[in-house]
C-alpha positions in Angstrom: 124.3 75.3 75.6 123.8 78.3 77.8 126.2 81.2 78.7 126.6 82.8 82.1 129.2 85.6 82.3 132.5 83.8 81.8 131.1 80.3 81.6 129.3 78.0 79.1 127.0 75.2 80.3 125.6 72.0 78.8 122.5 70.5 80.4 122.8 66.7 79.7 119.7 65.1 78.4 120.9 61.6 79.0 121.0 59.9 82.5 124.3 58.4 83.7 126.3 57.8 86.8 128.4 60.6 88.3 131.7 59.2 86.9 130.2 58.7 83.5 128.8 62.3 83.6 132.3 63.6 84.4 133.8 61.5 81.5 131.1 62.8 79.1 131.9 66.4 80.1 135.7 65.8 79.6 135.0 64.3 76.2 133.5 67.7 75.3 136.5 69.6 76.7 134.5 70.6 79.8 134.0 69.4 83.4 131.1 68.8 85.7 129.9 72.2 86.9 131.5 74.0 89.9 128.9 76.3 91.4 131.0 79.0 92.9 128.5 81.8 93.7 124.9 82.4 94.7 124.4 84.2 91.3 125.7 81.2 89.4 123.4 78.9 91.5 120.4 81.1 90.8 121.2 81.1 87.1 121.4 77.3 86.9 118.2 77.0 88.9 116.4 79.5 86.6 117.6 77.5 83.5 116.4 74.2 85.0 113.0 75.7 85.9 112.6 76.7 82.3 113.8 73.3 80.9 111.4 71.4 83.3 108.6 74.0 83.3 108.9 74.3 87.1 108.5 70.5 87.6 110.1 70.3 91.0 107.1 68.8 92.7 106.8 65.3 94.4 104.7 63.8 91.5 107.6 64.3 89.0 110.2 61.6 88.6 113.2 63.2 90.4 115.7 61.7 88.0 114.1 64.0 85.5 114.7 67.2 87.4 117.9 66.4 89.3 121.4 67.0 87.9 124.9 65.9 88.9 127.2 68.7 90.0 131.0 68.5 90.0 131.6 67.9 93.8 132.2 64.9 95.8 133.6 63.7 99.2 135.1 60.4 97.8 138.6 61.2 99.0 137.6 62.3 102.6 134.1 61.8 104.0 132.4 65.0 104.8 135.0 67.2 102.9 133.4 68.0 99.6 135.7 69.2 96.8 135.2 70.3 93.3 136.5 67.7 90.8 137.8 70.3 88.3 139.8 72.5 90.7 140.3 69.9 93.5 139.4 72.8 95.9 137.1 72.8 98.9 133.9 74.7 98.4 133.7 78.3 99.4 130.0 78.7 98.5 127.5 76.0 99.3 123.7 75.7 98.7 122.9 72.4 100.6 119.3 71.6 101.2 118.5 71.6 105.0 119.9 68.4 106.7 122.3 67.8 103.7 124.8 66.4 103.2 123.8 63.4 105.3 125.8 60.5 103.8 122.9 58.0 104.1 124.0 54.8 102.5 127.4 56.0 101.3 126.4 59.2 99.4 129.6 60.7 98.1 128.5 62.7 95.0 126.5 66.0 94.6 123.4 66.6 92.8 121.1 69.7 92.3 117.8 68.1 93.4 114.6 69.3 91.9 112.5 67.9 94.9 114.6 70.1 97.2 113.8 73.3 95.2 117.1 72.9 93.3 119.3 72.9 96.4 122.2 70.5 96.8 122.0 67.0 98.0 124.5 64.1 98.4 123.7 60.8 96.7 125.3 57.5 95.8 127.5 58.1 92.7 126.0 55.3 90.7 122.5 56.7 90.4 121.7 57.7 86.9 121.0 61.4 86.6 121.2 64.2 84.1 124.2 66.4 84.6 125.6 69.9 83.9 128.9 70.5 82.2 130.8 73.7 82.4 133.6 75.3 80.3 135.0 78.8 80.0 132.7 80.8 77.8 135.0 83.2 76.0 138.0 81.1 75.1 137.4 79.7 71.6 139.8 76.8 72.3 137.8 75.7 75.3 134.3 75.8 73.9 132.2 72.8 74.9 132.3 70.1 72.2 135.3 71.6 70.4 138.5 69.6 70.3 
């Protein structure tokens, strides 16, 4: 569990589908992460680079260095929203050429092979994930019921 000003993050070590990742986060009184600023994006990237010791190269299994984020365009193709707030994104960090919806890609990942920029992917691919909860409200701490 890591803390960014105002938020607390859990970097899931298990690999699950996007919907199972969201269910897991909810079970811990959290949600899949909403990346709302460049500072938050940089923080998450720095944490993942430490966790994976900069393993974002093409020889690494990308399921090991890619993580589900809390956005999707399941409701309306091409309109990505955050699952927690149901709001459209005001900040984005898509990798060049993304999102491209190749083969029905409706869920968002933070992709190691793309230098931890965003990518769209089919929601059923097993990935690690990042949960987020408010960091300073004791009743909303990740894992506390």
